[in-house]
N, C-alpha and C positions, 0 to 999 in steps of 0.2 A: 599541628602542621597545617599550613595554609591550604594544601590540597584537600585535606579532610574537611576543613571548614567550608571550602568552596562546594564540594560535592553535597554535603549535608544542607548547605544553604540553598543550592539549586533545587534539591528535592523538596524542601519546605516551601520554597517559592512556587514551584510547579503545582503542588497540591493546593495551596491557597488560591492561586490564580485560576485553576480549574474550577474551584468552588465559586469564585467570584464571577467567572464567565457564566456559570449555570444560574446564579442568582440574577445577574443582569440580562440574561438571555441574549448574550453576544457570542460571536464565533470564538471558540477557544483559542484558535491559532492567533487571532488578532490580539486578544487579551494577553496571551503569553509573550508575544513579541513585544508589545508595549511594556509589559512588566520587565522583560530583560533589558529593554532600552532604558527604562527608568532606573534600574539598579545601577547603571553606570553613572547616573547623575547624583547618586546618594553615596558619598564617600564613606567607606568603612562598613557598608552593608555586606559586601562580599569581598574576599581577598582578590587582589589583582592577579589571577591565575589564568594563563593562556592554555586552552585545551589542546593537548597534543593531537595532531592529525591522526596518528596511528591509533590512539584511543578511540576516536570516532569510527575509524575504519574497522578496527578489530573487535570493539566491544559494543558499539551501538548499532552498526549496520546489520550484522548477522541476525540478531533477534527481531529487528525491524522488518527485514525481508521475510523472515519466517512467519511472524505474526500476521503479515498481510497476505500470506498464501495458505496457511494451514487450515483456515476456515472454509476454503473453496472446495467444491466437489468436482470430481473428474467429469461428472455428467454435464456440469455447466460448460466446461471447456469443450466437451464433445458437441453439444448442441449449438454453442456459439463460436465454433472454431473460425468460421469465415469472417463474421462481423466482429469477433472478439480478438482472437489470437492473431490472425493474419491482419485484421484491421489495425491492431495495436502496433504491429511491426511497420505497416505502411505509414501510420501516423507519426511514429518516431522518426522514420527516414525523411518524411516530408517536412516536419518541423526542423530537423537538424539541417537540412539543405537550405531552407528558406531563412532560418535564423542566421546561418553562416554568412549569407550574402548581406542581410540587413545589418549585421554587426560590423562587417567590414566597411559598409557605407557610413554608418553612424559613428564609428570609432576607428578612423583610418590609422594604420600603423600599429594596430593591436598585434601582440605576439601571436603567431599561429597556434601555439599550444594553448594559450589562454582562450582564444576564439573557439577552439575545438572543445575545451572543457565547458565553456558557457553554453554552447549550443547543445552539447550532450546532456548537461544537467537540466536545462529548461525543457527538454523534449519529453520528459516523463510527467504524465498528468495523474490526477487523483480526483475522487469524488467525496473526499472526507468532509468538504465544506457543506455538502447537502445533508450529510448525517449530523454535523454539528448544529446546523440551523433547523433540523427537523423536517427538511424539505425532501428527503429521500423517499418518503412515502408517496410523493406525487409522481415519482418516476416509474413508468411501467417496466416490467421485467425484461422485455426485449432490449431496453436501454441499459439497465443495471447489469444484466448478464454480459452485454457487450463491453461495458466499462470494466468489469472484473477480468474478462479475457484479455482485454487490451492491457490491463495492468500487469498481468503475468508476462506477456511477451515484452512489454516495455522494460520491466525489471531485468529480464534476461539480457536484452540488447544494450540498454543504457549503462548498466553497471559494468558489463563486459567492455564496452567502448570506453567508458570512463577510465578503467584500470589501464587500458592500452594507452590512452592519451596521457594519463598521469605518469606513466613510465617514460613518456617521450619529452617531458619537461626538460628544457635545456638543450634539446636537439631537434631534429626535423620531425614533424608529425608523421604518423604512419600513413602509408599510401593505401589506395583501395584494395590492391591485391593482398597486402599484408593484413588489412582489416578483415577481409572476407575469410582468409585462411584462419585467422585467430578465432573468428566467430564460429566457423565450422568445427574447429578443433575443440573449442570450449563446449559447444553444444553436445558433441558426441562424447568426449571424455568426461566432461563435467556431469552430463546427464547420467552416464553409467555409474559414476561414483555416488551421485546423489540418490540414485535408485537403490544402490546397495546400502547406503546409510539409512534410508527410509525403511527398507525391509528389516534391517537389524533393529532399528528403534521400535518398530511395530512388534517384532517378536519379543523384545525385552519387555515391552509394556504388557504384552499378553501374559507373560509368565511371572510377573512380580506384583507385589502389593506392599503396603496399602497405597491409597491414593496419593499421599504425600511423596512416596518414593517414585511412583509412576510419573508424577508431575516433574520431579527432579530429573528423571530421564528425558522427559520432553524438553526441559530447559537446556540440557547438554546437546541436544540434536543440532541446532544451528551452529553452535561453536565447534562441535566435532566436524560438521560438514565444512566449515570455514577452514579449519586446520588441515583437513585432507586436501581441500582445494589449493591451499597455499603450497603444501608439500608436492602436489602433482603439477603445479604451475598452470592451473586452469581457473576460470572465472568463479569467484566465490558465489556470485548470484545464481549461476546455473546449478551448482551443487546444492545450495540451500533450497532453492525453489523446487528442484527435482525431489529432494528429500521430503519437503513439506507435502507435496502432492502425492508422493508414495504413501506417506503416513495417512493422509486423508483417504486414499483409495483403500488401504488395508484396515482402516478403522472399523469397518462393518463388513461382514461377509455378505456379499450381494445375493447369495442363495438362501442362507439360513437366518440372516439378521443378527448373528452372533457378533458381539463387539469385543475388541481387544481389551477394553477397559471396563471396570466396574461402573455402575451408575454414579457413584460418588466421584470417581476419578474423572468421568466424562464431564460432570458438572464443574468440578474444580478446574480442570485443564482448560475448558472453554473460556471461563471467566478470567483465568489467569492470563491467557494470551490476549484477550481483549484489553485488559488493564495494562499489559506490557506495551501494546501498541499505542494506547493513549498517553502513557507516561513518557515513552521515548519520543513520540511526536511533540508532546508538550515541551520536553527538555530541549529538543532541537530548535524549536521556535524561540525559546527563552535564550539559548546560547547565541542564536543569530542576532537577537536584539542586543545582546551585550557586545557582539563582535562587530556589528555594522558601523558604529561611530568611529572606531579606530581604523577600520578599513577605508572609510570615506576620507580620512585625513591622509592616507598614504597612496593616493591615486596618481601622484606624479603629474604628468601632462594633462590628464583628464580631470577636470573639476567635478565636484559632486553634483552641481546643477546639470552639467552635461550628461552625467551618468543617470540621473533621475529621468531626464528627458529620453535618453536612449532606452531605459527600461520600459517606459510607457509606450514608446513607439514599437519596441520589439514584441510587446504583448499583442499588438494588432495582427501581425501575420500568424501568430500562434492560434489565435481565436479563429482566424479565417481558415486555416488548415483544418481545424477541428470541425468547423461548420461544413466544409466541403466533404470531409470524411463521413460526417453524420448523414449527409444527403446520400452519399454513395452507398453506405451499408444498407439503406432502406430499400434499394433496388437489387441487392444481391439475391441470387436464387436461394430459396429456403428461409429467407428472413420473414418472420411473421409480421403482420401489420401492427403498428403501434396503436393501442386502444386510446380513444379519446374519452373525456369525461361524460359525453352523452351516449357512450356505447358504440359509436361508429368509429372507423379508423381516423386517427388524428391527421391533420395536414402535414405534409413532409417538411415544408419550410418551418412551421412552428416546432415540429419535433426536432429538426436540426438545430434551431436556435436554442431550444431548451437543453439539448444534449451538449452543445458546444459551451454554453454558459455554465453548465454544471461541472465541467472538467477544468479545474484550476491546476496550478503547478504543484507538484507533489513535495511532501516533506522529505522524501528521499533525496531530492535535489539539494536540500540544505545539508544533509549528511555528507553528500559527495563534495560539496565545495568547502565545508569545514574541514574535510580530510585532505584538501590540497596542501602539499608541503610548502614550507616557506623557503626551501633551498633546493637546488638542483642536485642530481645524484653525485656530482663531484664536489659538493659543498658550497657552491656559490649561491648567494641569495637569489630568490626568485621574486623579482619586483612586482610581477603582475598577479601575484596571489591575491592582493587586496582588491584588484580590479575584478577578478573572477568572483571573489566572495561577495563584494558589494553589488555588482550587477545582477548576479543570480539571486542574492537575498532580496534585492529590491523587486525583481520580477516575481518571485514566489509570494512575498508579502503583499505587493501591490495587486497581484492577481487575486489573492484571497480577499483583500479589502474591497476591491472594485466589484468582483463577481458576487461576493457575499452580500454586499449592500443591495444588489439588484436581483438576486436569485429568486426570492419569493415572488416578486412582481413578474419576473420572466416566466416562471412556471405557472403562475395564475393565468397569465396571458395565453400560454400554450394550451391550457385546458386538456391536459393529459389524464388518462384514466388509471393512474397507478394505484391510488388509494383503494378504489373499488376492486381492482384486480388482486391486490394483496390481501384484502379482507376475505374475498372469495377463496383464494388458495389456502389461506390460514384455516378457514373453517373446514375445507375438504381434507387437508392434511391431519388436523386434530381429530376429526370424526373418524377417519379410517384407521388412524393409529390407535385410538382408544378402543375402537370396535375389535381390532385384531388382538389387543391386549386383553380385553374382556373375554374373547373367545378362548383364550388359553388360561383362564382364571384358575383352573384346577392345577396348574403347574407351578413350579417355583417362580418367584418374582422375576429373576433374570431371564428365564425361559419365556415368560409372558412378554417381557420387554423386547426380547428378540423378535417375537411375532410383530410387535408394533413397529420396530425398526425395519423389518422386512417389507411391511406394507408401505412405509415411507420410501424405502429404496426403490420399490417398483414404481411408485408415483413419479419419483425424480428421474428414473431411467426413461420413462415415457414422456418426460417434459411436461407433465400435468401440473407440477408445482415447481417453484424456484428454490434456491438455496435458503432464502429467508424463511419461507414456510417450513422447509425441511428442518432447519435448526430449531425453530420455535416448537414444533411438534415433537422433535426428538428430545428437546429439553423437558417437555411435559412427560414424556415416556420415562426419562431418566429420573425425574423427581418422584414419579409414582413408584417406580421400582425401588428407589432408595428408601422411600417412606415405608414400603411394605417390608423390606429387609430389616429396617430399624425396629419396626413394631412387631415383626414376626407374625403378621396377619394380613389379610386382604383389606384394602382401603377402597 
């Protein structure tokens, strides 16, 4: 069957291209996109199969949303609520409004639904590029926490607005009143459903074993959340994000340090979702590389040269809004100063430049535009699908290439103190976790591990360490407990 050959071929290509990107020390997203583009020029390499938009929406988007949220702690959202969650909402709204006007000027006569889909998709940002290039170590926690919080609110708003715009294809776009009502309904109803799904998943994982079965339950969580969201008619993003945050909140008892999972299950589950995020992101960049040439040939009145120029010009207001928001969050009450490499607070303009250049367009935008249907609800072809796909794809890929090429130089110029801060927090977290575990050395391995996790939880609640230091030290605690359980003795 050509579909089976296509899926297996994509998986093989993604794995090989990820390895190639690692060997060449190039951004993974760029290598995967170029690989997908090259696959269209080699006849017979992959069957000519068109990916069904419903497959992207129903099978790829739920685990992608879950993988990007499950690793976050609720303490991060609490401490970075203003500059993160609220800042992300303001950033999405600002980019959406500005891109809308710029799109109408650059592409006059564009279909209103297509314009809405483009501006919604490109409003969601990501910092994966900094991780791919190894530059995330240069970013201080005040910025990375803000990025993470902004990502949560952006996923909630962008995917909810996208689904509303997707349903309006072939008709008038939703008005402001309808949009606000839908957002409020989805946040309330979807949040309640997601909270219930997260509680149920956490209780199941607490009561079952072994680790393989527990990870299987973890895998079902985003798909169960998506199915319930569809049945209830609420945003799939709200339900999935709420479920992921609830599982994260319930993963460790904040008073005792007791975990819902065994040490082995915690290790397996964490690495599993990291790999899922990498594979899904890689697959989407590869699929976009395959889809872009065909989309560029079906643009109708807009030629590909004009579209490439429009994508380049649209990136400018996006970066401008990010720069202004990065300046604004630095003066919000309660925002700690951004440390510089010399130990003194970094300059606000340099910090804003580094923050704005680190935030490129998200892979979630690729999932959204690949899921745009090729026909209206009444069965008529939707001619502007190629325009939406091509313009958004060019923006996302162009953003990654341009910002990735200059990210290292930008962060070196900004002289931020992220590396020193991360090293200090890592040492503090590891030392206190190991000391707590040693103090309970007379107890069973999991009881001693609970003491280590309790110490880490207290540090994170006090905002003395970030999520990165928390995860690394928790990983060390789980490894030690797993080794002690396996050997039957103290290590």
